[in-house]
PDB file with SEQRES, HELIX, SHEET and CRYST1 records, atoms N, CA, C and O in Angstrom:
SEQRES   1 A   83  MET MET LYS TRP GLU GLU VAL ARG LYS ILE TYR PRO ASP          
SEQRES   2 A   83  GLN TYR VAL LEU LEU ASN ILE LEU GLU SER HIS ILE VAL          
SEQRES   3 A   83  GLY ASP LYS LYS TYR VAL GLU ASP VAL ALA LEU ILE LYS          
SEQRES   4 A   83  PRO ILE SER ASP ALA LYS GLU ALA THR TYR GLU LEU LEU          
SEQRES   5 A   83  HIS ALA LYS PRO GLY THR LEU VAL TYR HIS THR LYS ASN          
SEQRES   6 A   83  GLU GLU ILE ILE ILE GLU ILE ARG ARG ARG ALA ALA PHE          
SEQRES   7 A   83  ARG GLY ILE LEU THR                                          
HELIX    1 AA1 TRP A    4  ILE A   10  1                                   7    
HELIX    2 AA2 ALA A   44  LEU A   52  1                                   9    
SHEET    1 AA1 4 MET A   2  LYS A   3  0                                        
SHEET    2 AA1 4 LYS A  29  ILE A  41 -1                                        
SHEET    3 AA1 4 TYR A  15  VAL A  26 -1                                        
SHEET    4 AA1 4 THR A  58  HIS A  62 -1                                        
SHEET    1 AA2 2 LYS A  29  ILE A  41  0                                        
SHEET    2 AA2 2 ILE A  68  GLU A  71 -1                                        
CRYST1    1.000    1.000    1.000  90.00  90.00  90.00 P 1           1          
ATOM      1  N   MET A   1       0.845  -1.167   0.000  1.00  0.00           N  
ATOM      2  CA  MET A   1       0.000   0.000   0.000  1.00  0.00           C  
ATOM      3  C   MET A   1       0.896   1.237   0.000  1.00  0.00           C  
ATOM      4  O   MET A   1       1.900   1.295   0.709  1.00  0.00           O  
ATOM      5  N   MET A   2       0.512   2.222  -0.807  1.00  0.00           N  
ATOM      6  CA  MET A   2       1.273   3.458  -0.900  1.00  0.00           C  
ATOM      7  C   MET A   2       0.318   4.644  -0.939  1.00  0.00           C  
ATOM      8  O   MET A   2      -0.823   4.525  -1.384  1.00  0.00           O  
ATOM      9  N   LYS A   3       0.791   5.764  -0.476  1.00  0.00           N  
ATOM     10  CA  LYS A   3       0.073   7.017  -0.639  1.00  0.00           C  
ATOM     11  C   LYS A   3       0.394   7.555  -2.030  1.00  0.00           C  
ATOM     12  O   LYS A   3       1.474   7.297  -2.562  1.00  0.00           O  
ATOM     13  N   TRP A   4      -0.532   8.296  -2.617  1.00  0.00           N  
ATOM     14  CA  TRP A   4      -0.339   8.852  -3.944  1.00  0.00           C  
ATOM     15  C   TRP A   4       0.912   9.743  -3.983  1.00  0.00           C  
ATOM     16  O   TRP A   4       1.630   9.757  -4.982  1.00  0.00           O  
ATOM     17  N   GLU A   5       1.169  10.470  -2.918  1.00  0.00           N  
ATOM     18  CA  GLU A   5       2.349  11.340  -2.867  1.00  0.00           C  
ATOM     19  C   GLU A   5       3.643  10.533  -3.055  1.00  0.00           C  
ATOM     20  O   GLU A   5       4.573  10.989  -3.721  1.00  0.00           O  
ATOM     21  N   GLU A   6       3.692   9.342  -2.468  1.00  0.00           N  
ATOM     22  CA  GLU A   6       4.868   8.478  -2.604  1.00  0.00           C  
ATOM     23  C   GLU A   6       5.061   8.038  -4.058  1.00  0.00           C  
ATOM     24  O   GLU A   6       6.178   8.062  -4.576  1.00  0.00           O  
ATOM     25  N   VAL A   7       3.975   7.639  -4.709  1.00  0.00           N  
ATOM     26  CA  VAL A   7       4.040   7.207  -6.108  1.00  0.00           C  
ATOM     27  C   VAL A   7       4.551   8.357  -6.974  1.00  0.00           C  
ATOM     28  O   VAL A   7       5.375   8.147  -7.865  1.00  0.00           O  
ATOM     29  N   ARG A   8       4.063   9.569  -6.713  1.00  0.00           N  
ATOM     30  CA  ARG A   8       4.486  10.743  -7.482  1.00  0.00           C  
ATOM     31  C   ARG A   8       5.983  11.009  -7.335  1.00  0.00           C  
ATOM     32  O   ARG A   8       6.640  11.404  -8.298  1.00  0.00           O  
ATOM     33  N   LYS A   9       6.522  10.798  -6.143  1.00  0.00           N  
ATOM     34  CA  LYS A   9       7.960  11.032  -5.918  1.00  0.00           C  
ATOM     35  C   LYS A   9       8.812   9.972  -6.612  1.00  0.00           C  
ATOM     36  O   LYS A   9       9.862  10.290  -7.170  1.00  0.00           O  
ATOM     37  N   ILE A  10       8.373   8.726  -6.582  1.00  0.00           N  
ATOM     38  CA  ILE A  10       9.142   7.623  -7.173  1.00  0.00           C  
ATOM     39  C   ILE A  10       9.065   7.628  -8.695  1.00  0.00           C  
ATOM     40  O   ILE A  10      10.047   7.311  -9.365  1.00  0.00           O  
ATOM     41  N   TYR A  11       7.900   7.988  -9.249  1.00  0.00           N  
ATOM     42  CA  TYR A  11       7.682   7.972 -10.705  1.00  0.00           C  
ATOM     43  C   TYR A  11       7.230   9.347 -11.190  1.00  0.00           C  
ATOM     44  O   TYR A  11       6.078   9.507 -11.592  1.00  0.00           O  
ATOM     45  N   PRO A  12       8.115  10.338 -11.161  1.00  0.00           N  
ATOM     46  CA  PRO A  12       7.699  11.681 -11.572  1.00  0.00           C  
ATOM     47  C   PRO A  12       7.391  11.764 -13.067  1.00  0.00           C  
ATOM     48  O   PRO A  12       8.052  11.132 -13.891  1.00  0.00           O  
ATOM     49  N   ASP A  13       6.383  12.551 -13.390  1.00  0.00           N  
ATOM     50  CA  ASP A  13       6.018  12.881 -14.765  1.00  0.00           C  
ATOM     51  C   ASP A  13       5.836  11.671 -15.682  1.00  0.00           C  
ATOM     52  O   ASP A  13       6.380  11.627 -16.786  1.00  0.00           O  
ATOM     53  N   GLN A  14       5.064  10.691 -15.207  1.00  0.00           N  
ATOM     54  CA  GLN A  14       4.730   9.558 -16.061  1.00  0.00           C  
ATOM     55  C   GLN A  14       3.423   8.926 -15.636  1.00  0.00           C  
ATOM     56  O   GLN A  14       2.909   9.188 -14.548  1.00  0.00           O  
ATOM     57  N   TYR A  15       2.891   8.082 -16.518  1.00  0.00           N  
ATOM     58  CA  TYR A  15       1.663   7.346 -16.224  1.00  0.00           C  
ATOM     59  C   TYR A  15       1.984   6.135 -15.366  1.00  0.00           C  
ATOM     60  O   TYR A  15       3.064   5.552 -15.464  1.00  0.00           O  
ATOM     61  N   VAL A  16       1.022   5.765 -14.520  1.00  0.00           N  
ATOM     62  CA  VAL A  16       1.153   4.566 -13.697  1.00  0.00           C  
ATOM     63  C   VAL A  16      -0.174   3.814 -13.700  1.00  0.00           C  
ATOM     64  O   VAL A  16      -1.244   4.415 -13.803  1.00  0.00           O  
ATOM     65  N   LEU A  17      -0.087   2.500 -13.586  1.00  0.00           N  
ATOM     66  CA  LEU A  17      -1.262   1.642 -13.464  1.00  0.00           C  
ATOM     67  C   LEU A  17      -1.394   1.291 -11.988  1.00  0.00           C  
ATOM     68  O   LEU A  17      -0.448   0.798 -11.374  1.00  0.00           O  
ATOM     69  N   LEU A  18      -2.568   1.546 -11.420  1.00  0.00           N  
ATOM     70  CA  LEU A  18      -2.778   1.419  -9.980  1.00  0.00           C  
ATOM     71  C   LEU A  18      -4.014   0.604  -9.642  1.00  0.00           C  
ATOM     72  O   LEU A  18      -4.959   0.528 -10.427  1.00  0.00           O  
ATOM     73  N   ASN A  19      -3.995  -0.001  -8.468  1.00  0.00           N  
ATOM     74  CA  ASN A  19      -5.198  -0.552  -7.846  1.00  0.00           C  
ATOM     75  C   ASN A  19      -5.614   0.433  -6.771  1.00  0.00           C  
ATOM     76  O   ASN A  19      -4.780   0.882  -5.985  1.00  0.00           O  
ATOM     77  N   ILE A  20      -6.884   0.772  -6.725  1.00  0.00           N  
ATOM     78  CA  ILE A  20      -7.395   1.674  -5.693  1.00  0.00           C  
ATOM     79  C   ILE A  20      -7.663   0.853  -4.437  1.00  0.00           C  
ATOM     80  O   ILE A  20      -8.435  -0.105  -4.469  1.00  0.00           O  
ATOM     81  N   LEU A  21      -7.024   1.232  -3.330  1.00  0.00           N  
ATOM     82  CA  LEU A  21      -7.195   0.502  -2.075  1.00  0.00           C  
ATOM     83  C   LEU A  21      -8.062   1.255  -1.070  1.00  0.00           C  
ATOM     84  O   LEU A  21      -8.832   0.644  -0.330  1.00  0.00           O  
ATOM     85  N   GLU A  22      -7.938   2.574  -1.046  1.00  0.00           N  
ATOM     86  CA  GLU A  22      -8.673   3.385  -0.079  1.00  0.00           C  
ATOM     87  C   GLU A  22      -9.144   4.658  -0.756  1.00  0.00           C  
ATOM     88  O   GLU A  22      -8.356   5.364  -1.385  1.00  0.00           O  
ATOM     89  N   SER A  23     -10.439   4.952  -0.626  1.00  0.00           N  
ATOM     90  CA  SER A  23     -10.998   6.153  -1.230  1.00  0.00           C  
ATOM     91  C   SER A  23     -12.246   6.564  -0.467  1.00  0.00           C  
ATOM     92  O   SER A  23     -12.780   5.803   0.339  1.00  0.00           O  
ATOM     93  N   HIS A  24     -12.700   7.785  -0.735  1.00  0.00           N  
ATOM     94  CA  HIS A  24     -13.968   8.244  -0.180  1.00  0.00           C  
ATOM     95  C   HIS A  24     -14.673   9.109  -1.222  1.00  0.00           C  
ATOM     96  O   HIS A  24     -14.041   9.657  -2.125  1.00  0.00           O  
ATOM     97  N   ILE A  25     -15.995   9.221  -1.080  1.00  0.00           N  
ATOM     98  CA  ILE A  25     -16.802   9.964  -2.049  1.00  0.00           C  
ATOM     99  C   ILE A  25     -17.397  11.186  -1.364  1.00  0.00           C  
ATOM    100  O   ILE A  25     -17.946  11.106  -0.266  1.00  0.00           O  
ATOM    101  N   VAL A  26     -17.271  12.310  -2.044  1.00  0.00           N  
ATOM    102  CA  VAL A  26     -17.901  13.556  -1.610  1.00  0.00           C  
ATOM    103  C   VAL A  26     -18.654  14.097  -2.813  1.00  0.00           C  
ATOM    104  O   VAL A  26     -18.051  14.466  -3.821  1.00  0.00           O  
ATOM    105  N   GLY A  27     -19.977  14.142  -2.700  1.00  0.00           N  
ATOM    106  CA  GLY A  27     -20.791  14.598  -3.823  1.00  0.00           C  
ATOM    107  C   GLY A  27     -20.644  13.663  -5.006  1.00  0.00           C  
ATOM    108  O   GLY A  27     -20.931  12.470  -4.906  1.00  0.00           O  
ATOM    109  N   ASP A  28     -20.194  14.208  -6.128  1.00  0.00           N  
ATOM    110  CA  ASP A  28     -20.026  13.387  -7.332  1.00  0.00           C  
ATOM    111  C   ASP A  28     -18.551  13.122  -7.649  1.00  0.00           C  
ATOM    112  O   ASP A  28     -18.191  12.869  -8.798  1.00  0.00           O  
ATOM    113  N   LYS A  29     -17.697  13.184  -6.609  1.00  0.00           N  
ATOM    114  CA  LYS A  29     -16.266  12.949  -6.811  1.00  0.00           C  
ATOM    115  C   LYS A  29     -15.742  11.879  -5.858  1.00  0.00           C  
ATOM    116  O   LYS A  29     -16.120  11.820  -4.688  1.00  0.00           O  
ATOM    117  N   LYS A  30     -14.860  11.036  -6.393  1.00  0.00           N  
ATOM    118  CA  LYS A  30     -14.210   9.997  -5.605  1.00  0.00           C  
ATOM    119  C   LYS A  30     -12.764  10.424  -5.379  1.00  0.00           C  
ATOM    120  O   LYS A  30     -12.024  10.640  -6.339  1.00  0.00           O  
ATOM    121  N   TYR A  31     -12.362  10.547  -4.131  1.00  0.00           N  
ATOM    122  CA  TYR A  31     -11.003  10.948  -3.757  1.00  0.00           C  
ATOM    123  C   TYR A  31     -10.228   9.708  -3.324  1.00  0.00           C  
ATOM    124  O   TYR A  31     -10.630   9.009  -2.394  1.00  0.00           O  
ATOM    125  N   VAL A  32      -9.121   9.443  -4.003  1.00  0.00           N  
ATOM    126  CA  VAL A  32      -8.330   8.238  -3.744  1.00  0.00           C  
ATOM    127  C   VAL A  32      -7.144   8.610  -2.864  1.00  0.00           C  
ATOM    128  O   VAL A  32      -6.403   9.543  -3.170  1.00  0.00           O  
ATOM    129  N   GLU A  33      -6.968   7.867  -1.757  1.00  0.00           N  
ATOM    130  CA  GLU A  33      -5.846   8.116  -0.846  1.00  0.00           C  
ATOM    131  C   GLU A  33      -4.751   7.062  -0.975  1.00  0.00           C  
ATOM    132  O   GLU A  33      -3.580   7.393  -1.161  1.00  0.00           O  
ATOM    133  N   ASP A  34      -5.134   5.805  -0.877  1.00  0.00           N  
ATOM    134  CA  ASP A  34      -4.151   4.718  -0.880  1.00  0.00           C  
ATOM    135  C   ASP A  34      -4.280   3.887  -2.143  1.00  0.00           C  
ATOM    136  O   ASP A  34      -5.383   3.574  -2.591  1.00  0.00           O  
ATOM    137  N   VAL A  35      -3.126   3.533  -2.713  1.00  0.00           N  
ATOM    138  CA  VAL A  35      -3.084   2.759  -3.955  1.00  0.00           C  
ATOM    139  C   VAL A  35      -2.028   1.664  -3.851  1.00  0.00           C  
ATOM    140  O   VAL A  35      -1.148   1.700  -2.990  1.00  0.00           O  
ATOM    141  N   ALA A  36      -2.139   0.698  -4.745  1.00  0.00           N  
ATOM    142  CA  ALA A  36      -1.098  -0.317  -4.924  1.00  0.00           C  
ATOM    143  C   ALA A  36      -0.601  -0.151  -6.358  1.00  0.00           C  
ATOM    144  O   ALA A  36      -1.370  -0.280  -7.311  1.00  0.00           O  
ATOM    145  N   LEU A  37       0.669   0.132  -6.498  1.00  0.00           N  
ATOM    146  CA  LEU A  37       1.248   0.305  -7.828  1.00  0.00           C  
ATOM    147  C   LEU A  37       1.340  -1.044  -8.520  1.00  0.00           C  
ATOM    148  O   LEU A  37       1.916  -1.987  -7.977  1.00  0.00           O  
ATOM    149  N   ILE A  38       0.777  -1.136  -9.712  1.00  0.00           N  
ATOM    150  CA  ILE A  38       0.904  -2.344 -10.518  1.00  0.00           C  
ATOM    151  C   ILE A  38       2.140  -2.220 -11.395  1.00  0.00           C  
ATOM    152  O   ILE A  38       2.980  -3.119 -11.430  1.00  0.00           O  
ATOM    153  N   LYS A  39       2.246  -1.077 -12.116  1.00  0.00           N  
ATOM    154  CA  LYS A  39       3.447  -0.854 -12.922  1.00  0.00           C  
ATOM    155  C   LYS A  39       3.478   0.574 -13.448  1.00  0.00           C  
ATOM    156  O   LYS A  39       2.432   1.192 -13.650  1.00  0.00           O  
ATOM    157  N   PRO A  40       4.680   1.095 -13.667  1.00  0.00           N  
ATOM    158  CA  PRO A  40       4.791   2.368 -14.369  1.00  0.00           C  
ATOM    159  C   PRO A  40       4.566   2.128 -15.857  1.00  0.00           C  
ATOM    160  O   PRO A  40       4.814   1.032 -16.358  1.00  0.00           O  
ATOM    161  N   ILE A  41       4.100   3.146 -16.556  1.00  0.00           N  
ATOM    162  CA  ILE A  41       3.815   3.027 -17.981  1.00  0.00           C  
ATOM    163  C   ILE A  41       4.683   4.028 -18.729  1.00  0.00           C  
ATOM    164  O   ILE A  41       4.728   5.208 -18.382  1.00  0.00           O  
ATOM    165  N   SER A  42       5.366   3.550 -19.751  1.00  0.00           N  
ATOM    166  CA  SER A  42       6.389   4.357 -20.419  1.00  0.00           C  
ATOM    167  C   SER A  42       5.866   5.405 -21.396  1.00  0.00           C  
ATOM    168  O   SER A  42       6.514   6.435 -21.579  1.00  0.00           O  
ATOM    169  N   ASP A  43       4.716   5.177 -22.031  1.00  0.00           N  
ATOM    170  CA  ASP A  43       4.248   6.161 -23.008  1.00  0.00           C  
ATOM    171  C   ASP A  43       2.724   6.242 -23.050  1.00  0.00           C  
ATOM    172  O   ASP A  43       2.024   5.385 -22.510  1.00  0.00           O  
ATOM    173  N   ALA A  44       2.232   7.285 -23.701  1.00  0.00           N  
ATOM    174  CA  ALA A  44       0.786   7.543 -23.758  1.00  0.00           C  
ATOM    175  C   ALA A  44       0.022   6.445 -24.490  1.00  0.00           C  
ATOM    176  O   ALA A  44      -1.109   6.137 -24.114  1.00  0.00           O  
ATOM    177  N   LYS A  45       0.605   5.856 -25.512  1.00  0.00           N  
ATOM    178  CA  LYS A  45      -0.074   4.793 -26.264  1.00  0.00           C  
ATOM    179  C   LYS A  45      -0.318   3.578 -25.364  1.00  0.00           C  
ATOM    180  O   LYS A  45      -1.410   3.011 -25.365  1.00  0.00           O  
ATOM    181  N   GLU A  46       0.691   3.186 -24.607  1.00  0.00           N  
ATOM    182  CA  GLU A  46       0.529   2.062 -23.678  1.00  0.00           C  
ATOM    183  C   GLU A  46      -0.467   2.424 -22.574  1.00  0.00           C  
ATOM    184  O   GLU A  46      -1.256   1.579 -22.151  1.00  0.00           O  
ATOM    185  N   ALA A  47      -0.432   3.686 -22.102  1.00  0.00           N  
ATOM    186  CA  ALA A  47      -1.366   4.138 -21.067  1.00  0.00           C  
ATOM    187  C   ALA A  47      -2.807   4.026 -21.551  1.00  0.00           C  
ATOM    188  O   ALA A  47      -3.687   3.597 -20.804  1.00  0.00           O  
ATOM    189  N   THR A  48      -3.045   4.410 -22.797  1.00  0.00           N  
ATOM    190  CA  THR A  48      -4.385   4.311 -23.378  1.00  0.00           C  
ATOM    191  C   THR A  48      -4.834   2.857 -23.455  1.00  0.00           C  
ATOM    192  O   THR A  48      -5.974   2.539 -23.118  1.00  0.00           O  
ATOM    193  N   TYR A  49      -3.944   1.977 -23.897  1.00  0.00           N  
ATOM    194  CA  TYR A  49      -4.261   0.550 -23.978  1.00  0.00           C  
ATOM    195  C   TYR A  49      -4.636   0.013 -22.593  1.00  0.00           C  
ATOM    196  O   TYR A  49      -5.652  -0.664 -22.437  1.00  0.00           O  
ATOM    197  N   GLU A  50      -3.806   0.323 -21.593  1.00  0.00           N  
ATOM    198  CA  GLU A  50      -4.063  -0.166 -20.226  1.00  0.00           C  
ATOM    199  C   GLU A  50      -5.375   0.380 -19.687  1.00  0.00           C  
ATOM    200  O   GLU A  50      -6.115  -0.339 -19.015  1.00  0.00           O  
ATOM    201  N   LEU A  51      -5.674   1.655 -19.977  1.00  0.00           N  
ATOM    202  CA  LEU A  51      -6.914   2.253 -19.505  1.00  0.00           C  
ATOM    203  C   LEU A  51      -8.129   1.579 -20.120  1.00  0.00           C  
ATOM    204  O   LEU A  51      -9.111   1.312 -19.429  1.00  0.00           O  
ATOM    205  N   LEU A  52      -8.065   1.305 -21.417  1.00  0.00           N  
ATOM    206  CA  LEU A  52      -9.190   0.659 -22.093  1.00  0.00           C  
ATOM    207  C   LEU A  52      -9.415  -0.775 -21.628  1.00  0.00           C  
ATOM    208  O   LEU A  52     -10.521  -1.299 -21.757  1.00  0.00           O  
ATOM    209  N   HIS A  53      -8.383  -1.410 -21.090  1.00  0.00           N  
ATOM    210  CA  HIS A  53      -8.479  -2.796 -20.631  1.00  0.00           C  
ATOM    211  C   HIS A  53      -8.468  -2.912 -19.106  1.00  0.00           C  
ATOM    212  O   HIS A  53      -8.325  -4.009 -18.566  1.00  0.00           O  
ATOM    213  N   ALA A  54      -8.621  -1.783 -18.414  1.00  0.00           N  
ATOM    214  CA  ALA A  54      -8.575  -1.780 -16.947  1.00  0.00           C  
ATOM    215  C   ALA A  54      -9.795  -2.481 -16.355  1.00  0.00           C  
ATOM    216  O   ALA A  54     -10.910  -2.357 -16.863  1.00  0.00           O  
ATOM    217  N   LYS A  55      -9.563  -3.209 -15.289  1.00  0.00           N  
ATOM    218  CA  LYS A  55     -10.633  -3.883 -14.555  1.00  0.00           C  
ATOM    219  C   LYS A  55     -11.185  -2.925 -13.502  1.00  0.00           C  
ATOM    220  O   LYS A  55     -10.527  -1.938 -13.175  1.00  0.00           O  
ATOM    221  N   PRO A  56     -12.363  -3.187 -12.968  1.00  0.00           N  
ATOM    222  CA  PRO A  56     -12.910  -2.332 -11.906  1.00  0.00           C  
ATOM    223  C   PRO A  56     -11.922  -2.231 -10.739  1.00  0.00           C  
ATOM    224  O   PRO A  56     -11.337  -3.229 -10.319  1.00  0.00           O  
ATOM    225  N   GLY A  57     -11.750  -1.029 -10.233  1.00  0.00           N  
ATOM    226  CA  GLY A  57     -10.814  -0.810  -9.131  1.00  0.00           C  
ATOM    227  C   GLY A  57      -9.397  -0.541  -9.587  1.00  0.00           C  
ATOM    228  O   GLY A  57      -8.510  -0.293  -8.770  1.00  0.00           O  
ATOM    229  N   THR A  58      -9.181  -0.589 -10.903  1.00  0.00           N  
ATOM    230  CA  THR A  58      -7.862  -0.337 -11.479  1.00  0.00           C  
ATOM    231  C   THR A  58      -7.918   0.981 -12.235  1.00  0.00           C  
ATOM    232  O   THR A  58      -8.944   1.328 -12.820  1.00  0.00           O  
ATOM    233  N   LEU A  59      -6.819   1.708 -12.219  1.00  0.00           N  
ATOM    234  CA  LEU A  59      -6.807   3.054 -12.758  1.00  0.00           C  
ATOM    235  C   LEU A  59      -5.469   3.362 -13.412  1.00  0.00           C  
ATOM    236  O   LEU A  59      -4.422   2.935 -12.926  1.00  0.00           O  
ATOM    237  N   VAL A  60      -5.503   4.101 -14.511  1.00  0.00           N  
ATOM    238  CA  VAL A  60      -4.290   4.660 -15.119  1.00  0.00           C  
ATOM    239  C   VAL A  60      -4.335   6.148 -14.829  1.00  0.00           C  
ATOM    240  O   VAL A  60      -5.332   6.811 -15.115  1.00  0.00           O  
ATOM    241  N   TYR A  61      -3.250   6.679 -14.259  1.00  0.00           N  
ATOM    242  CA  TYR A  61      -3.234   8.091 -13.873  1.00  0.00           C  
ATOM    243  C   TYR A  61      -1.840   8.651 -14.081  1.00  0.00           C  
ATOM    244  O   TYR A  61      -0.856   7.913 -14.030  1.00  0.00           O  
ATOM    245  N   HIS A  62      -1.751   9.958 -14.314  1.00  0.00           N  
ATOM    246  CA  HIS A  62      -0.455  10.601 -14.532  1.00  0.00           C  
ATOM    247  C   HIS A  62       0.008  11.260 -13.232  1.00  0.00           C  
ATOM    248  O   HIS A  62      -0.784  11.883 -12.525  1.00  0.00           O  
ATOM    249  N   THR A  63       1.283  11.116 -12.931  1.00  0.00           N  
ATOM    250  CA  THR A  63       1.809  11.609 -11.664  1.00  0.00           C  
ATOM    251  C   THR A  63       1.963  13.128 -11.611  1.00  0.00           C  
ATOM    252  O   THR A  63       2.348  13.660 -10.569  1.00  0.00           O  
ATOM    253  N   LYS A  64       1.678  13.836 -12.691  1.00  0.00           N  
ATOM    254  CA  LYS A  64       1.683  15.305 -12.634  1.00  0.00           C  
ATOM    255  C   LYS A  64       0.529  15.818 -11.768  1.00  0.00           C  
ATOM    256  O   LYS A  64       0.578  16.944 -11.273  1.00  0.00           O  
ATOM    257  N   ASN A  65      -0.508  14.996 -11.584  1.00  0.00           N  
ATOM    258  CA  ASN A  65      -1.668  15.370 -10.784  1.00  0.00           C  
ATOM    259  C   ASN A  65      -1.360  15.247  -9.300  1.00  0.00           C  
ATOM    260  O   ASN A  65      -0.862  14.217  -8.846  1.00  0.00           O  
ATOM    261  N   GLU A  66      -1.658  16.305  -8.544  1.00  0.00           N  
ATOM    262  CA  GLU A  66      -1.362  16.302  -7.114  1.00  0.00           C  
ATOM    263  C   GLU A  66      -2.265  15.365  -6.328  1.00  0.00           C  
ATOM    264  O   GLU A  66      -1.852  14.811  -5.309  1.00  0.00           O  
ATOM    265  N   GLU A  67      -3.490  15.185  -6.794  1.00  0.00           N  
ATOM    266  CA  GLU A  67      -4.447  14.298  -6.138  1.00  0.00           C  
ATOM    267  C   GLU A  67      -5.109  13.417  -7.184  1.00  0.00           C  
ATOM    268  O   GLU A  67      -5.140  13.749  -8.369  1.00  0.00           O  
ATOM    269  N   ILE A  68      -5.636  12.288  -6.725  1.00  0.00           N  
ATOM    270  CA  ILE A  68      -6.445  11.450  -7.613  1.00  0.00           C  
ATOM    271  C   ILE A  68      -7.897  11.746  -7.281  1.00  0.00           C  
ATOM    272  O   ILE A  68      -8.400  11.375  -6.220  1.00  0.00           O  
ATOM    273  N   ILE A  69      -8.562  12.423  -8.214  1.00  0.00           N  
ATOM    274  CA  ILE A  69      -9.973  12.757  -8.060  1.00  0.00           C  
ATOM    275  C   ILE A  69     -10.695  12.252  -9.303  1.00  0.00           C  
ATOM    276  O   ILE A  69     -10.372  12.640 -10.425  1.00  0.00           O  
ATOM    277  N   ILE A  70     -11.669  11.388  -9.090  1.00  0.00           N  
ATOM    278  CA  ILE A  70     -12.407  10.777 -10.186  1.00  0.00           C  
ATOM    279  C   ILE A  70     -13.841  11.287 -10.144  1.00  0.00           C  
ATOM    280  O   ILE A  70     -14.511  11.192  -9.116  1.00  0.00           O  
ATOM    281  N   GLU A  71     -14.307  11.829 -11.265  1.00  0.00           N  
ATOM    282  CA  GLU A  71     -15.687  12.276 -11.354  1.00  0.00           C  
ATOM    283  C   GLU A  71     -16.589  11.063 -11.534  1.00  0.00           C  
ATOM    284  O   GLU A  71     -16.359  10.226 -12.407  1.00  0.00           O  
ATOM    285  N   ILE A  72     -17.604  10.981 -10.706  1.00  0.00           N  
ATOM    286  CA  ILE A  72     -18.553   9.864 -10.772  1.00  0.00           C  
ATOM    287  C   ILE A  72     -19.706  10.280 -11.665  1.00  0.00           C  
ATOM    288  O   ILE A  72     -20.371  11.287 -11.419  1.00  0.00           O  
ATOM    289  N   ARG A  73     -19.930   9.503 -12.691  1.00  0.00           N  
ATOM    290  CA  ARG A  73     -21.037   9.779 -13.605  1.00  0.00           C  
ATOM    291  C   ARG A  73     -22.137   8.770 -13.361  1.00  0.00           C  
ATOM    292  O   ARG A  73     -21.916   7.559 -13.364  1.00  0.00           O  
ATOM    293  N   ARG A  74     -23.298   9.290 -13.155  1.00  0.00           N  
ATOM    294  CA  ARG A  74     -24.463   8.432 -12.938  1.00  0.00           C  
ATOM    295  C   ARG A  74     -25.148   8.221 -14.278  1.00  0.00           C  
ATOM    296  O   ARG A  74     -25.244   9.143 -15.087  1.00  0.00           O  
ATOM    297  N   ARG A  75     -25.621   7.013 -14.508  1.00  0.00           N  
ATOM    298  CA  ARG A  75     -26.373   6.734 -15.733  1.00  0.00           C  
ATOM    299  C   ARG A  75     -27.740   7.380 -15.625  1.00  0.00           C  
ATOM    300  O   ARG A  75     -28.409   7.288 -14.595  1.00  0.00           O  
ATOM    301  N   ALA A  76     -28.136   8.023 -16.679  1.00  0.00           N  
ATOM    302  CA  ALA A  76     -29.450   8.656 -16.720  1.00  0.00           C  
ATOM    303  C   ALA A  76     -30.521   7.579 -16.758  1.00  0.00           C  
ATOM    304  O   ALA A  76     -30.358   6.550 -17.413  1.00  0.00           O  
ATOM    305  N   ALA A  77     -31.606   7.819 -16.058  1.00  0.00           N  
ATOM    306  CA  ALA A  77     -32.710   6.866 -16.060  1.00  0.00           C  
ATOM    307  C   ALA A  77     -33.396   6.903 -17.426  1.00  0.00           C  
ATOM    308  O   ALA A  77     -33.555   7.965 -18.026  1.00  0.00           O  
ATOM    309  N   PHE A  78     -33.793   5.736 -17.898  1.00  0.00           N  
ATOM    310  CA  PHE A  78     -34.476   5.635 -19.185  1.00  0.00           C  
ATOM    311  C   PHE A  78     -35.965   5.800 -18.946  1.00  0.00           C  
ATOM    312  O   PHE A  78     -36.560   5.118 -18.112  1.00  0.00           O  
ATOM    313  N   ARG A  79     -36.548   6.713 -19.688  1.00  0.00           N  
ATOM    314  CA  ARG A  79     -37.986   6.948 -19.552  1.00  0.00           C  
ATOM    315  C   ARG A  79     -38.686   6.532 -20.839  1.00  0.00           C  
ATOM    316  O   ARG A  79     -38.198   6.812 -21.934  1.00  0.00           O  
ATOM    317  N   GLY A  80     -39.775   5.895 -20.714  1.00  0.00           N  
ATOM    318  CA  GLY A  80     -40.545   5.514 -21.886  1.00  0.00           C  
ATOM    319  C   GLY A  80     -41.039   4.089 -21.773  1.00  0.00           C  
ATOM    320  O   GLY A  80     -40.849   3.419 -20.758  1.00  0.00           O  
ATOM    321  N   ILE A  81     -41.672   3.646 -22.830  1.00  0.00           N  
ATOM    322  CA  ILE A  81     -42.230   2.299 -22.877  1.00  0.00           C  
ATOM    323  C   ILE A  81     -41.319   1.404 -23.661  1.00  0.00           C  
ATOM    324  O   ILE A  81     -40.935   1.729 -24.784  1.00  0.00           O  
ATOM    325  N   LEU A  82     -40.969   0.281 -23.084  1.00  0.00           N  
ATOM    326  CA  LEU A  82     -40.159  -0.704 -23.777  1.00  0.00           C  
ATOM    327  C   LEU A  82     -41.068  -1.678 -24.509  1.00  0.00           C  
ATOM    328  O   LEU A  82     -42.056  -2.145 -23.943  1.00  0.00           O  
ATOM    329  N   THR A  83     -40.756  -1.982 -25.731  1.00  0.00           N  
ATOM    330  CA  THR A  83     -41.573  -2.938 -26.474  1.00  0.00           C  
ATOM    331  C   THR A  83     -40.744  -4.126 -26.871  1.00  0.00           C  
ATOM    332  O   THR A  83     -41.252  -5.049 -27.509  1.00  0.00           O  
TER     333      THR A  83                                                      
END                                                                             
């Protein structure tokens, strides 16, 4: 388990693949505190691939960000008659 600040110091200015271990939600935002580093990612193309294939609880993020804040999007309710 690592704090995001630690990951940022060890892997400055690059993408990392993480497991979210500890987080909390305020309003429509999820704030991540503790993570488990899976691996550093060398370039944007690989980061995109990893993000598209990420499992729930896994995240690709860039260490230039001071905090990990994820916007939570709610699915809109479907209104109407289904046939």
